[in-house]
C-alpha positions as CSV (number, residue, x, y, z in Angstrom):
1,M,2.3,14.0,14.8
2,L,5.3,12.0,16.0
3,F,7.6,12.7,13.0
4,S,7.9,14.4,9.6
5,I,10.3,13.6,6.8
6,L,10.5,16.1,3.9
7,I,11.9,14.6,0.7
8,A,12.6,16.9,-2.3
9,D,12.9,15.1,-5.6
10,E,15.1,17.3,-7.8
11,S,14.1,15.4,-11.0
12,N,10.4,16.3,-10.9
13,G,10.3,19.2,-8.3
14,I,7.8,17.4,-6.1
15,K,8.3,17.8,-2.3
16,A,6.9,14.9,-0.4
17,L,6.3,15.0,3.3
18,F,5.7,11.8,5.2
19,E,4.0,12.1,8.6
20,L,2.3,9.8,11.1
21,N,-1.4,10.3,11.7
22,S,-3.1,10.0,15.1
23,R,-3.5,6.2,14.6
24,G,0.2,5.7,13.8
25,K,-0.3,5.2,10.1
26,T,2.1,6.9,7.6
27,V,0.5,9.8,5.6
28,L,1.9,11.4,2.5
29,V,1.5,15.2,2.2
30,L,1.8,16.9,-1.2
31,D,0.9,20.5,-1.7
32,G,-1.1,20.5,1.5
33,F,-3.2,17.5,0.6
34,R,-3.0,14.4,2.7
35,Y,-2.9,10.9,1.2
36,R,-3.3,7.5,2.8
37,V,-1.8,4.2,1.7
38,N,-4.2,2.5,-0.8
39,G,-2.0,-0.6,-1.5
40,F,1.5,-1.7,-2.4
41,T,3.4,-4.0,-4.7
42,G,7.0,-4.6,-3.9
43,D,8.6,-1.2,-3.5
44,K,5.8,0.7,-5.1
45,V,3.2,2.3,-2.8
46,R,-0.2,3.5,-4.1
47,W,-1.7,6.5,-2.2
48,R,-5.2,7.9,-2.3
49,C,-6.4,11.3,-1.1
50,T,-7.9,11.1,2.4
51,S,-11.0,12.9,1.2
52,H,-11.8,10.1,-1.3
53,S,-14.2,8.1,0.9
54,K,-16.2,11.1,2.1
55,F,-16.1,13.4,-1.0
56,G,-15.0,11.1,-3.9
57,C,-11.7,12.8,-4.4
58,R,-9.9,11.3,-7.4
59,A,-6.3,12.4,-6.5
60,I,-3.8,9.6,-6.3
61,A,0.0,9.2,-6.1
62,H,2.5,6.4,-6.5
63,T,5.9,6.3,-4.7
64,V,8.9,4.1,-5.0
65,Q,11.5,4.4,-2.2
66,D,9.9,7.6,-1.0
67,R,10.1,9.2,-4.5
68,V,6.9,10.3,-6.2
69,I,6.8,8.6,-9.6
70,Y,3.2,9.2,-10.5
71,L,0.7,11.9,-9.5
72,I,-2.9,12.7,-10.5
73,N,-3.5,15.9,-8.7
74,E,-7.3,16.2,-9.4
75,H,-8.9,17.1,-6.0
76,V,-12.6,17.6,-5.6
77,K,-13.8,20.7,-3.9
78,T,-14.8,19.5,-0.5
79,W,-17.0,22.4,0.6
80,P,-18.7,25.4,-1.0
81,D,-17.0,28.7,-1.1
82,R,-18.5,30.7,1.8
83,N,-18.1,33.9,-0.1
84,K,-20.4,32.7,-2.9
85,L,-23.2,31.4,-0.6
86,K,-26.4,33.4,-0.8
87,V,-28.3,33.7,2.4
88,K,-32.1,33.8,1.8
89,D,-33.8,36.6,3.7
90,Q,-36.8,35.2,5.6
91,S,-38.8,38.4,4.7
92,E,-38.7,37.2,1.1
93,D,-40.7,34.1,1.8
94,E,-44.1,34.0,0.3
95,Y,-46.9,32.5,2.3
């Protein structure tokens, strides 16, 4: 990461962190989740969660001049909880 900019918006309490990823693209970080640019119109930038393409995450954000103006914070669970996985004992297999 080459730079990080933390922007706290007092009106909605959202802290937005902007970083550069390994390819030099700007990434938005909100509550530990990373978003990539999905498109823009004028000053408005639309962001989509980086796990959208792999896991179908539906979280999106919109920013205007680095202020978060819209947020759908509905992330999908990307992997199963390891504590809830049941390991099958091979001795239980019926032949």
